[in-house]
C-alpha positions as CSV (number, residue, x, y, z in Angstrom):
1,M,0.0,0.0,0.0
2,A,2.9,2.3,0.6
3,I,3.7,2.2,-3.1
4,L,0.4,4.0,-4.1
5,P,1.3,7.4,-2.6
6,E,4.5,7.3,-4.6
7,I,2.6,6.5,-7.8
8,W,0.2,9.4,-7.2
9,K,3.1,11.7,-6.7
10,A,4.7,10.6,-9.9
11,L,1.6,10.9,-12.0
12,P,1.8,14.7,-12.7
13,S,5.4,14.4,-14.0
14,L,4.5,11.4,-16.0
15,A,1.5,13.2,-17.5
16,T,3.7,16.2,-18.3
17,T,6.3,14.0,-20.0
18,L,3.6,12.2,-22.0
19,Y,2.1,15.5,-23.1
20,I,5.5,16.9,-24.1
21,L,6.3,13.8,-26.1
22,T,2.9,14.0,-27.8
23,V,3.4,17.7,-28.7
24,V,6.9,16.9,-30.1
25,F,5.5,13.9,-32.1
26,I,2.7,16.0,-33.6
27,A,5.1,18.9,-34.3
28,I,7.4,16.5,-36.2
29,L,4.4,15.2,-38.2
30,I,3.5,18.7,-39.2
31,I,7.0,19.5,-40.2
32,L,7.3,16.3,-42.3
33,E,4.1,17.2,-44.2
34,N,6.1,20.0,-45.9
35,R,3.3,22.6,-45.6
36,N,3.5,26.3,-46.1
37,P,6.0,27.4,-43.5
38,V,3.5,30.0,-42.1
39,K,1.0,27.2,-41.5
40,T,3.6,25.0,-39.9
41,I,4.8,27.7,-37.5
42,S,1.2,28.6,-36.7
43,W,0.2,25.1,-35.7
44,I,3.3,24.5,-33.7
45,L,2.6,27.8,-31.8
46,V,-1.0,26.6,-31.1
47,L,0.4,23.2,-29.8
48,V,2.9,25.0,-27.5
49,L,0.7,27.8,-26.2
50,L,-2.6,26.0,-25.8
51,P,-2.1,22.9,-23.6
52,I,-4.4,20.0,-24.5
53,A,-6.7,22.4,-26.5
54,G,-3.9,22.7,-29.1
55,I,-3.7,18.9,-29.6
56,V,-7.5,18.7,-29.9
57,A,-7.6,21.6,-32.4
58,Y,-5.0,19.9,-34.5
59,L,-6.7,16.5,-34.5
60,F,-10.0,18.0,-35.6
61,F,-9.0,20.9,-37.9
62,G,-5.3,20.8,-38.6
63,Q,-4.7,17.6,-40.6
64,E,-3.8,18.0,-44.3
65,Y,-6.0,16.1,-46.7
66,R,-5.0,17.5,-50.1
67,K,-2.3,15.0,-50.7
68,T,-4.4,12.0,-49.6
69,K,-7.6,13.3,-51.4
70,M,-10.9,13.5,-49.6
71,Y,-12.9,11.3,-51.9
72,S,-12.4,9.2,-55.0
73,R,-13.7,10.3,-58.4
74,K,-13.2,6.9,-59.9
75,G,-16.1,6.1,-62.2
76,L,-17.1,9.7,-63.0
77,K,-16.8,9.4,-66.8
78,H,-17.5,13.1,-67.5
79,L,-14.4,14.0,-65.5
80,E,-12.4,11.6,-67.6
81,R,-13.8,13.1,-70.8
82,L,-13.1,16.6,-69.5
83,R,-9.5,15.5,-69.0
84,N,-9.2,14.2,-72.5
85,L,-10.7,17.4,-73.9
86,T,-8.3,19.6,-72.0
87,L,-5.3,17.5,-73.2
88,E,-6.5,18.1,-76.8
89,Q,-6.8,21.8,-76.1
90,L,-3.3,21.9,-74.7
91,D,-2.1,20.5,-78.0
92,T,-4.2,22.8,-80.3
93,L,-4.0,26.1,-78.3
94,P,-0.5,27.0,-79.7
95,D,-2.0,27.0,-83.2
96,N,-4.7,29.4,-81.9
97,H,-7.6,27.3,-83.1
98,F,-9.9,29.2,-80.7
99,Q,-9.9,32.4,-82.8
100,I,-8.4,34.3,-79.9
101,S,-7.5,37.9,-80.6
102,D,-3.8,38.9,-80.5
103,R,-4.3,40.8,-77.3
104,L,-6.2,38.0,-75.6
105,Y,-3.6,35.5,-76.8
106,S,-1.1,37.2,-74.6
107,K,-2.8,35.4,-71.7
108,K,-2.3,31.9,-73.3
109,R,0.1,30.9,-70.5
110,L,-2.7,31.4,-68.0
111,I,-5.1,29.4,-70.2
112,N,-2.5,26.6,-70.4
113,L,-2.0,26.6,-66.7
114,L,-5.7,26.1,-66.0
115,L,-6.0,23.4,-68.6
116,A,-3.1,21.6,-66.9
117,N,-3.8,22.1,-63.2
118,S,-7.6,21.8,-63.1
119,N,-8.8,20.4,-66.4
120,A,-10.6,23.7,-66.9
121,V,-11.8,23.3,-70.4
122,L,-11.7,26.5,-72.5
123,T,-15.3,27.3,-73.7
124,S,-15.9,29.8,-76.5
125,D,-19.7,29.9,-76.9
126,N,-20.7,31.8,-73.7
127,E,-22.9,34.7,-72.9
128,I,-22.3,36.4,-69.6
129,Q,-24.5,38.7,-67.6
130,I,-22.8,40.6,-64.7
131,L,-25.2,40.8,-61.7
132,R,-24.5,43.6,-59.2
133,N,-25.7,43.0,-55.7
134,G,-28.7,41.1,-54.4
135,A,-31.1,43.5,-56.0
136,E,-30.1,42.2,-59.5
137,T,-29.0,38.7,-58.6
138,F,-31.9,37.2,-56.7
139,P,-34.7,38.3,-59.1
140,E,-32.6,36.8,-62.0
141,I,-32.0,33.6,-60.1
142,F,-35.6,33.2,-59.0
143,K,-36.9,33.9,-62.6
144,T,-34.6,31.2,-64.0
145,I,-35.7,28.7,-61.4
146,E,-39.3,29.4,-62.2
147,G,-38.6,28.7,-65.8
148,A,-36.9,25.3,-65.2
149,K,-38.3,22.4,-67.4
150,H,-36.2,19.4,-66.4
151,H,-33.8,20.0,-63.5
152,I,-32.4,22.4,-61.0
153,H,-29.1,21.9,-59.3
154,L,-28.0,24.1,-56.4
155,E,-24.9,24.0,-54.2
156,F,-24.5,26.8,-51.7
157,Y,-22.4,27.5,-48.6
158,I,-25.0,29.5,-46.7
159,V,-28.8,29.1,-46.8
160,E,-30.8,30.7,-44.0
161,D,-34.3,30.3,-42.8
162,D,-35.3,33.9,-43.6
163,S,-37.2,35.7,-46.3
164,I,-34.7,35.0,-49.1
165,G,-34.1,31.4,-47.9
166,N,-37.8,30.7,-47.7
167,H,-38.6,32.2,-51.1
168,L,-36.0,29.8,-52.5
169,R,-37.5,26.9,-50.5
170,E,-41.0,27.7,-51.8
171,L,-39.8,27.9,-55.4
172,L,-38.0,24.6,-55.1
173,I,-41.0,22.9,-53.6
174,Q,-43.2,24.3,-56.4
175,K,-40.9,23.0,-59.1
176,A,-40.4,19.6,-57.5
177,L,-44.2,19.2,-57.4
178,E,-44.4,20.1,-61.0
179,G,-42.1,17.2,-61.8
180,V,-38.8,19.0,-62.2
181,E,-35.8,17.2,-60.7
182,V,-34.3,19.3,-57.9
183,R,-31.0,18.5,-56.2
184,F,-29.7,20.7,-53.4
185,I,-26.3,20.6,-51.5
186,Y,-25.8,22.8,-48.5
187,D,-22.7,23.1,-46.4
188,D,-23.2,21.9,-42.8
189,V,-21.1,24.6,-41.2
190,G,-22.1,27.5,-43.4
191,S,-25.8,26.6,-43.0
192,W,-25.6,25.1,-39.5
193,E,-28.6,27.2,-38.3
194,L,-30.9,25.7,-41.0
195,K,-33.7,24.0,-39.2
196,R,-34.8,20.4,-39.8
197,K,-38.3,21.6,-40.6
198,F,-36.8,23.6,-43.5
199,I,-35.1,20.6,-44.9
200,R,-38.0,18.2,-44.3
201,S,-40.4,20.4,-46.2
202,L,-38.1,20.2,-49.2
203,V,-37.6,16.4,-49.0
204,D,-41.4,15.8,-48.5
205,A,-42.0,17.6,-51.8
206,G,-39.5,15.4,-53.6
207,V,-36.4,17.6,-53.5
208,K,-33.2,15.6,-53.2
209,V,-31.2,17.3,-50.4
210,D,-27.8,16.4,-49.1
211,C,-25.5,18.0,-46.6
212,F,-21.8,18.5,-47.4
213,M,-19.4,17.0,-44.7
214,R,-21.7,17.0,-41.7
215,V,-20.0,18.0,-38.4
216,R,-21.3,17.4,-34.9
217,F,-20.4,20.6,-33.1
218,P,-21.2,23.5,-35.5
219,N,-20.9,26.1,-32.7
220,L,-17.4,25.0,-32.1
221,T,-16.4,24.6,-35.7
222,S,-17.6,27.7,-37.5
223,K,-14.2,28.0,-39.1
224,V,-13.5,24.3,-39.5
225,N,-11.4,23.2,-42.4
226,Y,-12.5,21.9,-45.7
227,R,-15.8,23.5,-46.2
228,N,-17.8,23.7,-49.5
229,H,-17.7,27.5,-50.2
230,R,-19.0,27.1,-53.7
231,K,-22.1,28.9,-54.9
232,I,-23.4,27.0,-58.0
233,L,-26.8,27.0,-59.6
234,V,-27.4,25.1,-62.9
235,V,-30.9,25.0,-64.5
236,D,-31.7,22.5,-67.3
237,G,-28.0,22.2,-68.1
238,T,-28.0,25.4,-70.1
239,T,-28.0,28.3,-67.7
240,A,-25.8,28.7,-64.7
241,F,-24.9,31.1,-61.9
242,V,-21.7,31.6,-59.9
243,G,-20.4,34.4,-57.6
244,G,-20.3,35.7,-54.1
245,L,-23.9,35.7,-53.0
246,N,-25.5,33.1,-50.7
247,F,-29.2,32.7,-49.9
248,A,-29.8,35.0,-46.8
249,D,-31.4,38.3,-46.2
250,R,-28.2,40.1,-45.4
251,Y,-27.0,39.5,-49.0
252,Q,-29.8,41.7,-50.1
253,D,-30.5,44.0,-47.1
254,G,-27.0,44.5,-45.8
255,V,-25.5,44.1,-42.3
256,P,-26.7,46.1,-39.3
257,G,-24.0,48.5,-38.2
258,I,-22.0,48.1,-41.4
259,G,-24.5,49.0,-44.2
260,P,-25.5,47.7,-47.7
261,W,-24.0,44.4,-49.1
262,R,-21.9,44.9,-52.2
263,D,-21.4,41.8,-54.2
264,T,-20.9,40.4,-57.8
265,H,-22.5,37.4,-59.4
266,L,-22.6,36.0,-62.9
267,K,-25.2,34.4,-65.1
268,L,-23.7,32.2,-67.8
269,T,-25.0,30.3,-70.8
270,G,-22.9,28.0,-73.1
271,G,-20.1,25.7,-72.3
272,A,-19.4,27.4,-69.0
273,A,-22.7,26.1,-67.8
274,T,-21.8,22.5,-68.8
275,A,-18.5,22.9,-67.0
276,L,-20.3,24.1,-63.8
277,Q,-22.7,21.1,-64.2
278,I,-19.7,18.8,-64.1
279,I,-18.4,20.4,-61.0
280,F,-21.8,20.0,-59.4
281,M,-22.0,16.4,-60.6
282,A,-18.7,15.5,-58.8
283,D,-19.9,17.1,-55.5
284,W,-23.3,15.5,-55.8
285,Y,-21.6,12.1,-56.2
286,F,-19.5,12.8,-53.1
287,V,-22.6,13.6,-50.9
288,S,-25.1,11.1,-52.4
289,K,-23.2,8.5,-54.4
290,E,-25.6,9.1,-57.3
291,I,-23.9,9.5,-60.7
292,L,-25.6,11.8,-63.1
293,K,-25.4,10.8,-66.7
294,G,-26.9,11.7,-70.1
295,D,-27.4,14.6,-72.5
296,K,-30.3,15.8,-70.5
297,Y,-27.8,16.9,-67.8
298,F,-24.7,17.5,-69.9
299,K,-24.8,19.6,-73.1
300,S,-21.9,19.0,-75.4
301,F,-19.1,21.5,-75.6
302,E,-19.4,23.4,-78.9
303,A,-17.1,25.9,-80.5
304,G,-18.6,29.4,-80.8
305,N,-18.0,33.1,-81.2
306,G,-19.1,34.0,-77.7
307,K,-17.0,34.9,-74.7
308,L,-14.0,32.7,-73.7
309,V,-14.4,31.2,-70.2
310,Q,-12.7,28.6,-68.1
311,M,-14.6,27.3,-65.0
312,V,-12.0,26.5,-62.3
313,A,-12.7,24.4,-59.2
314,S,-10.2,24.0,-56.4
315,G,-10.2,22.3,-53.1
316,P,-8.9,19.3,-51.1
317,D,-10.1,17.0,-53.9
318,S,-7.8,18.6,-56.5
319,D,-4.1,17.9,-57.2
320,W,-3.2,21.6,-57.3
321,E,-4.3,24.8,-55.6
322,S,-5.7,25.8,-59.0
323,I,-7.3,29.2,-58.2
324,G,-4.4,30.3,-56.1
325,Q,-2.0,29.4,-58.9
326,A,-4.3,31.3,-61.4
327,Y,-4.3,34.4,-59.1
328,F,-0.5,34.3,-58.9
329,A,0.0,33.9,-62.6
330,A,-2.5,36.6,-63.5
331,I,-0.9,39.1,-61.2
332,A,2.7,38.2,-62.1
333,S,1.9,38.4,-65.9
334,A,0.2,41.8,-65.7
335,T,1.6,44.5,-68.1
336,E,-0.7,47.4,-67.2
337,Y,-2.9,47.0,-64.2
338,V,-4.3,44.6,-61.5
339,Y,-7.6,45.6,-59.8
340,I,-8.8,43.4,-57.0
341,S,-11.9,43.4,-54.8
342,T,-11.9,41.0,-51.9
343,P,-13.6,40.9,-48.5
344,Y,-10.6,39.2,-46.8
345,L,-7.0,40.0,-47.7
346,M,-4.8,37.3,-46.1
347,P,-2.9,36.0,-49.1
348,P,-0.2,33.2,-49.1
349,A,3.4,34.4,-49.3
350,D,3.7,33.8,-53.1
351,I,0.8,36.0,-53.9
352,V,2.0,38.8,-51.5
353,T,5.3,38.6,-53.4
354,S,3.6,38.8,-56.8
355,L,1.5,41.8,-55.7
356,K,4.6,43.7,-54.4
357,T,6.8,42.7,-57.4
358,S,4.2,43.9,-59.9
359,A,3.7,47.2,-58.1
360,L,7.5,47.8,-57.7
361,G,7.8,47.0,-61.5
362,G,5.4,49.9,-62.3
363,I,2.1,48.0,-62.7
364,D,-0.9,49.8,-61.3
365,V,-2.0,47.5,-58.5
366,R,-5.1,48.4,-56.5
367,I,-7.1,46.5,-53.9
368,I,-10.4,47.3,-52.4
369,V,-11.3,45.7,-49.0
370,P,-14.0,46.5,-46.5
371,G,-13.7,49.4,-44.2
372,L,-15.8,47.5,-41.7
373,S,-15.9,43.7,-41.7
374,D,-18.4,41.0,-40.6
375,A,-15.4,39.1,-39.2
376,V,-13.3,41.1,-36.7
377,T,-10.3,38.7,-36.5
378,S,-10.2,38.5,-40.3
379,K,-10.2,42.3,-40.5
380,W,-7.2,42.4,-38.2
381,G,-5.5,39.8,-40.3
382,T,-6.2,41.9,-43.4
383,N,-4.8,45.0,-41.8
384,S,-1.5,43.2,-41.0
385,Y,-0.7,43.0,-44.8
386,I,-1.5,46.6,-45.6
387,E,1.8,48.3,-44.6
388,E,4.1,46.1,-46.6
389,L,1.9,46.3,-49.7
390,L,1.7,50.1,-49.4
391,E,5.5,50.3,-49.1
392,A,5.8,48.4,-52.4
393,G,3.4,50.8,-54.1
394,V,0.2,48.8,-54.0
395,K,-2.8,51.1,-53.5
396,I,-5.3,50.0,-50.8
397,Y,-8.8,51.3,-50.4
398,F,-11.3,50.9,-47.5
399,Y,-14.8,50.5,-48.9
400,K,-17.1,52.9,-46.9
401,A,-20.5,52.4,-48.5
402,G,-21.3,49.1,-46.6
403,F,-19.6,45.7,-46.8
404,I,-17.9,44.7,-50.0
405,H,-18.0,41.0,-50.5
406,S,-17.1,40.8,-54.2
407,K,-14.4,38.4,-55.2
408,V,-13.2,40.0,-58.5
409,I,-9.8,40.4,-60.2
410,V,-9.4,42.3,-63.5
411,V,-6.0,42.4,-65.3
412,D,-5.0,44.5,-68.2
413,G,-8.5,44.9,-69.5
414,L,-8.3,41.4,-70.9
415,F,-8.7,38.9,-68.0
416,S,-11.3,38.8,-65.3
417,S,-12.0,36.4,-62.4
418,V,-15.3,36.3,-60.7
419,G,-16.4,33.6,-58.2
420,T,-16.4,32.3,-54.7
421,A,-12.7,32.4,-53.7
422,N,-11.4,35.2,-51.5
423,L,-7.8,36.4,-51.6
424,D,-6.9,34.5,-48.4
425,F,-5.4,31.2,-47.1
426,R,-8.7,29.5,-46.5
427,S,-10.1,30.0,-50.0
428,L,-6.9,29.3,-51.9
429,E,-5.6,26.4,-49.9
430,T,-8.4,24.7,-47.9
431,N,-12.0,25.3,-49.0
432,F,-13.9,23.9,-52.0
433,E,-14.2,27.0,-54.4
434,V,-15.1,27.8,-57.9
435,N,-14.3,30.8,-60.2
436,A,-15.1,31.8,-63.7
437,M,-11.9,32.9,-65.5
438,I,-13.0,35.1,-68.4
439,Y,-10.9,36.3,-71.4
440,N,-13.0,39.1,-72.8
441,E,-12.3,42.8,-73.2
442,E,-16.0,43.8,-72.9
443,I,-16.5,42.0,-69.6
444,A,-13.1,43.3,-68.2
445,G,-14.3,46.8,-69.2
446,I,-17.5,46.5,-67.3
447,L,-15.8,45.1,-64.2
448,T,-13.1,47.8,-64.3
449,Q,-15.8,50.5,-64.4
450,Q,-17.6,48.8,-61.4
451,F,-14.2,48.8,-59.6
452,F,-13.8,52.5,-60.2
453,D,-17.4,53.1,-59.0
454,D,-16.5,51.2,-55.8
455,Q,-13.2,53.0,-55.5
456,E,-15.1,56.3,-55.4
457,K,-17.0,55.0,-52.4
458,S,-13.8,54.1,-50.7
459,Q,-11.0,55.8,-48.8
460,E,-7.5,55.4,-49.9
461,V,-5.1,54.2,-47.2
462,I,-2.1,56.5,-47.0
463,L,1.2,54.9,-45.8
464,E,2.3,57.9,-43.7
465,Q,-1.0,57.9,-41.8
466,W,-1.3,54.1,-41.6
467,I,2.0,53.6,-39.8
468,K,0.8,55.9,-37.0
469,R,-2.1,53.7,-36.1
470,P,-2.3,52.6,-32.3
471,R,0.3,50.1,-31.2
472,M,-2.5,47.9,-29.7
473,N,-3.9,47.6,-33.2
474,K,-0.5,46.4,-34.5
475,I,-0.3,43.8,-31.8
476,K,-3.8,42.5,-32.7
477,E,-2.9,42.4,-36.3
478,S,0.3,40.5,-35.7
479,F,-1.5,37.8,-33.7
480,A,-4.3,37.6,-36.3
481,R,-1.7,37.1,-39.0
482,I,-0.1,34.2,-37.2
483,L,-3.5,32.6,-36.9
484,S,-4.7,33.6,-40.4
485,P,-3.9,30.2,-42.0
486,M,-6.3,28.6,-39.5
487,L,-9.0,31.3,-39.5
């Protein structure tokens, strides 16, 4: 019996030793994964500074899945056909069989990159309508859903049980009762407040509903890794929508205390709609194991004289960080200007370097970010990048007419990107995202004018004034920057 007290005395030191060994073991695993150095250091700091909680956080949210893939796409014939088509385009693009103008052909390296890193087929028969804010976007979406004849496919990060969300629900129920096939994917974290009653009413009407990667503790995982941040709507395989808007009242009415919601969405017809359908098909297979086949869903890719578009999907299911690579290449290849709108500016180191290098080389680089944000920590993280960008000659503007949520890049009046990916770690390295990469001077011109309109409603950040901000702000920004790869 005398041995027991000695054992009890030794337990704390044994527990401490075991904990230290566990932290060291996990830290070694993180280092051996060869991640971005910033991510590596951030996770090691979490392990060291947050006893027990750091280990739990890593086990739940810190493991890297890109290299191991989150799900198999084996058996998805349309993806295999897409790969064969992009290989053909890689062979024929140097001969300019796509009737690309000389100016647009200067972006052929970017086109080649996206053919190679994401099988983003180049489509040439597209029509594009730029939708500004919820006031233009929601009526167009609802009108298109009302006109559906065969199927409606939706995939959204956030759907809320409010006026906008319930109008969507009522329309989907109506179309399902009319005999239209309706498939709906929502993200479990983005839409964690969505009530069972809301979902049940859809299912009872015949809507096929599936949740993307269900989690058990949404309150504790509102920033959990590997979320489906895509916003896709495809109707009858011919008309598609993509952009920054989700289905919730704030995307139309704005945010209390901040103001109106500023966003950009696209309506597309042509091959881009088929490409978006294929992306939806892969995600639908992941959540439901149902494989969609046939011409009724997938219109053939046809050559045309419309606008050139590549639909690019990226996420843990892809080999490469496709959208991040596209952003880097577009910025680095600019010869005149780069105009960016993003709600969160926490870019990986390579994109920071490309922004600074372009500005130092005489390229007109401008970025609009929110003056007030819906995410305080992300705002601090954004602010931590401003000083070094200003020093390199990048012009930064704080949007003052509400909350700017547009994810838009325009380069040289030739290339535009509109979609779901923010210019931050999470969008470019972790989340499932989708963007339309557009090679068209008319669209670039419209988006450039919209950028200037937003710039007029913004306040330019002046370096001499910015460096005088309170020291406490700088401290908050520094900590937010360390944590930004995990936010």
